[in-house]
C-alpha positions in Angstrom: 4.3 183.2 59.8 4.0 184.3 56.2 3.0 182.1 53.4 4.2 182.8 49.9 4.4 181.0 46.7 7.8 180.2 45.4 8.3 181.6 42.0 10.7 179.5 39.9 13.2 181.8 38.1 12.8 182.1 34.5 15.1 180.0 32.4 15.9 180.0 28.9 14.2 177.4 26.7 16.3 174.4 25.8 17.8 174.2 22.4 15.4 173.2 19.8 15.6 169.6 18.6 14.2 168.0 15.5 10.6 166.8 16.0 10.7 163.0 16.5 8.5 160.7 14.4 5.4 159.1 15.8 7.1 155.7 16.1 10.1 157.0 18.0 7.8 158.9 20.3 5.8 155.9 21.2 8.9 153.8 21.7 10.4 156.4 24.0 7.3 156.6 26.1 7.2 152.9 26.4 10.8 152.4 27.3 11.0 155.3 29.8 7.8 156.9 30.6 8.0 160.6 31.5 6.8 161.8 34.8 5.5 165.3 34.3 5.1 167.2 37.6 3.3 170.3 38.7 5.3 172.6 40.9 3.3 174.2 43.8 3.8 175.3 47.3 6.2 172.7 48.7 4.7 169.7 46.8 5.1 167.7 43.7 2.1 166.2 41.9 2.5 163.3 39.4 0.7 163.8 36.1 -2.3 161.6 35.6 -2.0 158.3 33.4 1.4 157.1 34.3 0.5 154.2 36.8 -1.4 152.4 34.1 1.6 152.4 31.8 3.9 151.4 34.7 1.7 148.2 35.6 1.6 147.2 31.9 5.3 147.1 31.8 5.5 145.0 35.0 3.1 142.4 33.5 5.2 142.1 30.4 8.3 141.5 32.5 6.5 138.8 34.6 5.4 137.0 31.5 8.9 137.0 30.2 10.2 135.5 33.5 7.5 132.8 33.4 8.4 131.9 29.9 12.1 131.6 30.8 11.2 129.4 33.8 9.1 127.1 31.7 11.8 126.8 29.1 14.4 126.0 31.9 12.1 123.3 33.4 11.5 121.7 30.0 15.2 121.7 29.4 15.9 120.1 32.8 13.4 117.4 32.2 14.9 116.7 28.8 18.4 116.5 30.4 17.5 114.6 33.6 14.6 112.4 32.2 11.1 111.8 33.5 10.2 110.8 37.1 9.3 107.1 37.1 8.1 105.0 40.1 10.2 101.9 40.5 10.0 98.5 42.1 12.6 97.4 44.6 14.0 93.8 44.7 13.4 92.5 48.3 13.3 89.3 50.3 10.0 87.7 51.1 8.0 84.5 51.2 6.6 83.3 47.9 4.0 80.6 47.1 3.6 79.3 43.6 0.1 78.2 42.8 -1.8 76.5 40.0 -5.1 78.2 39.4 -8.1 76.2 38.2 -11.9 76.5 38.2 -14.7 74.0 38.5 -17.9 73.2 40.4 -19.0 71.9 43.8 -20.2 68.3 43.8 -21.0 65.6 46.3 -19.3 62.2 45.9 -22.5 60.8 44.6 -26.2 61.7 44.0 -29.4 59.9 44.7 -32.2 59.8 42.1 -35.6 59.6 43.8 -38.5 58.1 41.9 -41.9 56.5 42.3 -42.3 52.7 42.7 -46.0 52.7 41.8 -48.2 54.5 39.3 -50.1 57.3 40.9 -51.2 60.9 40.8 -49.1 63.4 42.8 -51.3 64.9 45.6 -48.7 67.0 47.4 -45.0 68.0 47.5 -44.2 69.2 51.0 -40.6 70.2 50.3 -38.9 72.7 48.0 -35.7 72.5 45.9 -32.6 73.4 47.7 -34.0 72.4 51.1 -32.0 70.4 53.6 -33.9 67.2 54.5 -33.3 64.4 57.0 -33.4 60.7 56.3 -37.0 59.6 56.1 -38.4 63.1 55.4 -41.6 63.1 53.3 -40.9 64.4 49.8 -43.9 63.5 47.6 -47.4 62.3 48.4 -49.4 60.3 45.8 -53.2 59.6 45.9 -53.7 56.5 48.1 -57.5 55.7 48.0 -57.0 52.4 46.2 -54.0 51.3 48.2 -55.9 52.0 51.5 -58.7 49.9 50.2 -56.2 47.1 49.4 -54.8 47.4 52.9 -58.3 47.0 54.5 -59.1 44.0 52.4 -55.8 42.3 53.2 -56.4 43.1 56.9 -59.8 41.3 56.7 -58.2 38.3 55.0 -55.6 38.0 57.7 -58.2 38.3 60.5 -60.2 35.5 58.9 -57.1 33.2 58.6 -56.2 33.9 62.2 -59.7 33.0 63.3 -59.5 29.8 61.3 -56.3 28.9 63.1 -57.7 29.7 66.5 -60.8 27.6 65.7 -58.5 24.8 64.8 -56.7 24.9 68.2 -59.6 26.0 70.4 -62.5 24.0 68.9 -61.7 21.5 66.2 -58.8 19.8 68.0 -60.7 19.5 71.4 -63.8 18.1 69.6 -61.6 15.6 67.7 -59.9 14.5 70.9 -63.3 14.0 72.6 -64.5 12.0 69.6 -61.4 9.9 70.0 -62.1 9.1 73.6 -65.7 8.3 72.7 -64.6 6.0 69.9 -62.2 4.2 72.2 -65.0 3.7 74.7 -67.3 2.4 72.0 -64.7 0.1 70.7 -64.1 -1.3 74.2 -67.8 -1.9 74.6 -68.1 -3.5 71.2 -65.2 -5.9 71.9 -66.8 -6.9 75.2 -70.2 -7.6 73.5 -68.5 -9.6 70.8 -66.6 -11.8 73.2 -69.8 -12.4 75.2 -71.7 -13.3 72.0 -69.0 -15.8 71.0 -69.2 -17.3 74.4 -73.0 -17.6 74.3 -72.9 -19.1 70.7 -70.6 -21.8 72.0 -73.1 -22.7 74.7 -75.9 -22.7 72.2 -77.5 -19.6 73.5 -76.7 -17.3 70.6 -77.2 -17.8 66.9 -74.7 -17.1 64.2 -76.8 -14.2 63.1 -76.6 -12.6 66.5 -72.9 -13.1 66.6 -72.5 -11.5 63.1 -74.5 -8.4 64.2 -72.2 -8.0 67.2 -69.3 -8.4 64.9 -70.5 -5.6 62.7 -70.9 -3.3 65.7 -67.3 -4.1 66.6 -66.1 -3.3 63.1 -67.9 0.1 63.2 -66.4 0.9 66.5 -62.9 0.2 65.2 -63.5 2.3 62.1 -64.8 5.2 64.3 -61.7 5.0 66.4 -59.4 5.1 63.4 -61.3 8.2 62.1 -61.2 9.9 65.5 -57.4 9.3 65.6 -56.9 10.8 62.2 -59.1 13.8 63.1 -57.0 14.5 66.2 -53.8 14.1 64.2 -54.9 16.4 61.5 -56.1 19.1 63.9 -53.0 18.9 66.1 -49.9 21.2 65.3 -48.1 19.7 62.4 -51.3 18.0 61.1 -52.7 18.6 57.7 -55.6 20.8 58.7 -53.4 22.7 61.1 -50.7 23.3 58.5 -53.3 24.5 56.0 -54.7 27.0 58.5 -51.2 28.2 59.4 -50.3 28.6 55.7 -53.5 30.6 55.1 -52.5 32.8 58.0 -49.0 33.4 56.7 -50.3 34.2 53.2 -52.9 36.6 54.6 -50.1 38.3 56.6 -47.9 38.5 53.6 -50.8 40.0 51.5 -51.3 42.6 54.2 -47.6 43.5 54.2 -47.7 43.8 50.5 -50.7 46.0 50.6 -49.1 48.2 53.2 -45.9 48.4 51.2 -47.9 49.6 48.1 -49.6 52.1 50.4 -46.2 53.2 51.7 -45.0 53.7 48.1 -47.5 56.5 47.9 -45.4 58.3 50.5 -42.0 59.0 48.8 -39.4 59.7 51.5 -35.7 60.7 51.5 -33.5 57.6 51.8 -30.6 59.6 53.3 -30.0 63.1 54.8 -29.0 65.7 52.2 -29.9 68.6 50.0 -32.6 68.5 47.3 -30.7 69.8 44.2 -33.2 68.8 41.6 -37.0 68.5 41.2 -39.0 67.4 38.1 -42.5 66.9 39.5 -45.6 69.0 40.3 -48.9 68.3 42.0 -51.4 66.7 39.7 -48.8 64.9 37.6 -49.3 61.2 36.9 -46.0 59.4 37.7 -44.7 56.0 36.6 -42.4 53.5 38.3 -38.7 54.3 38.0 -39.4 57.9 36.9 -36.9 60.3 38.5 -38.8 62.9 40.4 -36.1 64.5 42.5 -32.3 64.5 42.9 -30.8 64.4 46.4 -27.2 65.3 47.2 -26.3 63.3 50.4 -25.0 65.1 53.4 -21.4 64.5 54.3 -18.2 65.1 52.4 -18.1 67.9 49.9 -15.7 68.0 47.0 -14.7 70.4 44.2 -14.1 69.0 40.7 -11.8 71.2 38.6 -10.0 71.0 35.2 -6.2 71.6 35.4 -4.3 72.6 32.4 -2.1 69.7 31.2 0.9 72.0 31.2 0.7 72.2 35.0 0.4 68.4 35.4 4.0 68.1 36.5 3.4 70.6 39.4 0.5 69.1 41.1 0.4 66.0 43.3 -2.3 64.4 45.5 -2.2 65.8 49.1 -1.4 69.4 48.2 -3.3 72.1 50.0 -5.4 74.7 48.2 -7.4 77.8 48.9 -10.8 78.0 47.1 -13.5 80.6 46.8 -16.9 80.6 45.1 -17.4 83.2 42.4 -20.5 84.4 44.2 -18.4 85.0 47.4 -14.9 85.9 46.1 -13.6 87.4 49.4 -14.6 84.4 51.5 -12.0 81.7 51.0 -12.0 78.1 52.3 -9.4 75.3 52.6 -9.4 72.3 50.2 -7.1 69.3 49.6 -6.2 67.7 46.4 -7.4 64.0 46.6 -7.6 62.7 43.1 -6.0 63.3 39.6 -7.5 61.6 36.6 -4.9 59.4 34.9 -6.3 60.4 31.5 -6.1 63.7 29.7 -9.1 65.3 28.0 -7.8 65.8 24.5 -10.4 68.3 23.5 -9.8 70.6 26.4 -6.1 69.7 27.0 -6.9 69.4 30.7 -6.9 66.9 33.5 -9.8 66.3 36.0 -8.9 66.8 39.6 -11.0 66.4 42.8 -10.4 68.4 46.0 -11.9 67.5 49.3 -13.5 70.3 51.4 -13.1 69.3 55.1 -15.1 72.3 56.4 -17.4 73.6 53.7 -18.8 77.1 54.5 -22.5 77.6 55.0 -23.0 79.4 51.7 -21.5 76.6 49.6 -24.1 75.0 47.3 -24.1 72.2 44.9 -22.9 73.1 41.3 -21.5 76.5 42.5 -18.6 77.7 40.3 -15.4 77.7 42.4 -11.9 79.1 41.7 -9.0 77.1 43.3 -5.4 78.1 44.0 -3.4 74.9 44.5 -0.1 75.6 46.4 2.5 73.6 44.4 5.8 75.2 45.8 6.9 77.6 48.5 10.1 79.6 49.3 10.9 81.5 52.4 13.1 84.7 52.5 13.9 84.6 48.8 14.4 87.4 46.4 11.1 88.5 44.9 10.1 91.0 42.3 6.6 92.0 41.1 5.8 90.2 37.9 4.6 93.5 36.5 8.3 94.6 36.3 9.4 91.6 34.2 9.5 91.7 30.4 8.8 88.3 28.8 8.1 86.6 32.1 6.5 83.6 30.3 9.4 83.2 27.9 12.8 81.5 28.3 14.7 84.8 28.4 13.0 87.2 30.8 14.6 90.6 31.4 14.2 93.8 33.4 15.2 97.5 33.2 17.3 98.2 36.2 18.0 101.8 37.4 21.8 102.5 37.2 23.0 106.1 37.8 19.9 107.8 36.5 19.7 105.5 33.4 17.6 102.4 32.6 19.7 99.4 31.7 18.5 96.1 30.4 19.4 93.1 32.5 18.6 89.5 31.8 17.4 87.5 34.9 16.6 84.0 35.8 13.2 83.3 37.3 12.4 80.5 39.9 9.0 80.2 41.4 6.2 82.2 39.9 3.4 83.5 42.1 0.2 85.3 41.2 1.8 88.8 41.8 5.5 88.1 42.3 8.3 86.0 40.9 11.4 84.6 42.5 14.7 86.0 41.1 17.5 83.5 41.0 20.1 85.4 39.0 20.6 88.9 37.5 19.5 91.1 40.4 20.5 91.8 44.0 18.5 92.8 47.0 17.7 96.5 46.9 18.1 96.9 43.2 15.4 99.2 41.7 13.6 98.1 38.5 11.3 99.9 36.2 7.7 98.6 35.6 7.3 96.9 32.3 4.7 99.5 31.3 7.2 102.4 31.8 7.9 104.5 28.6 11.6 104.7 29.3 13.7 102.4 27.1 17.1 100.8 27.5 19.6 103.5 28.1 17.0 106.2 28.7 17.5 108.8 31.5 15.0 108.9 34.4 14.6 110.2 37.9 13.4 108.2 40.8 10.8 109.8 43.2 12.1 110.8 46.6 10.9 108.4 49.3 
């Protein structure tokens, strides 16, 4: 095979044209870039530099297309309106509540104080502690009271010994003396009769008879004394009553001393929680001084203030859900049990009390509590989020309903009002779509609803 170069035949030069200006040359190159080629053996070679000019042109075309697309998008938004999330009217259960706040309290509180003057020696409990009835709360110095108890105990033992002596010794001796006196009297009477008989026979003188008579008188006196002694020493007698009285007095004195000693041990009168303490070891306390406050265990109640504007909605017996501010997610049941007949003029509120049948373990005295009292309830009624209602608190509430791509103002009538939803009585139907009150679209404005 033979290789040879192809020689292009000579051609005549094209007709001479006027030399273009610099501006025209640049414009022509930009609009239609020339592709110089080199002719060789069976190949064409593009001249260097033309790809860069070609890519620059493409980028300019792309930018133009993007600009046109953005302009079209803006025009479509202007014509069709913004995309707005809407709320649908639906059927559901609705509960209207009256919200109030207050504090946890027990039906009553017990002030605990000292009954005697003394110095605090120890306090074995702490504030907030649960205590049982009779639990030791405060200990006072008791050296003097213990000495008083010992002295009273000695006096009682002495009185009891005196009474035992009366029954075991004095009375038997008196009874024996009585028997002896009776025997002496009998002997004296016999001697006197004998002396009288002898004097009549001339054997005794009057002097002898008088002596025997005196002996008889003494025996009679001794008998009377012995009888009195027995009577006095017997139960019910004077000496016996005195001894019994002394014993009772000594016993009472001992009881009083023990009571004073017990007063140095201040105890809980009932079971409950210590919610207050105003005493420390070393303090000198006086009678009737309040040292601690005890909330008795048992029924717990919540006391709240209800706005007087809601007074017509609440009645005794209504159920409520409550939660402590410290535990907002843990709710508990309460029941309205009391409404104060008077209104607090300064706060424009009414005091209400709610019973807590099953208080949670975390509930403490004086905790701040929020209460939702259920005052009315509807089942399967038309409801709408309150965030979609304009002027919900006024006499003429209204909404913006979506109608064929436009927002149209529609007045509505509201029934029950819940925390998040309201009942729609008139003006809307189930399935109607309503704009949120915060939407920027006004009455008559165009809008688009997002696809579900």
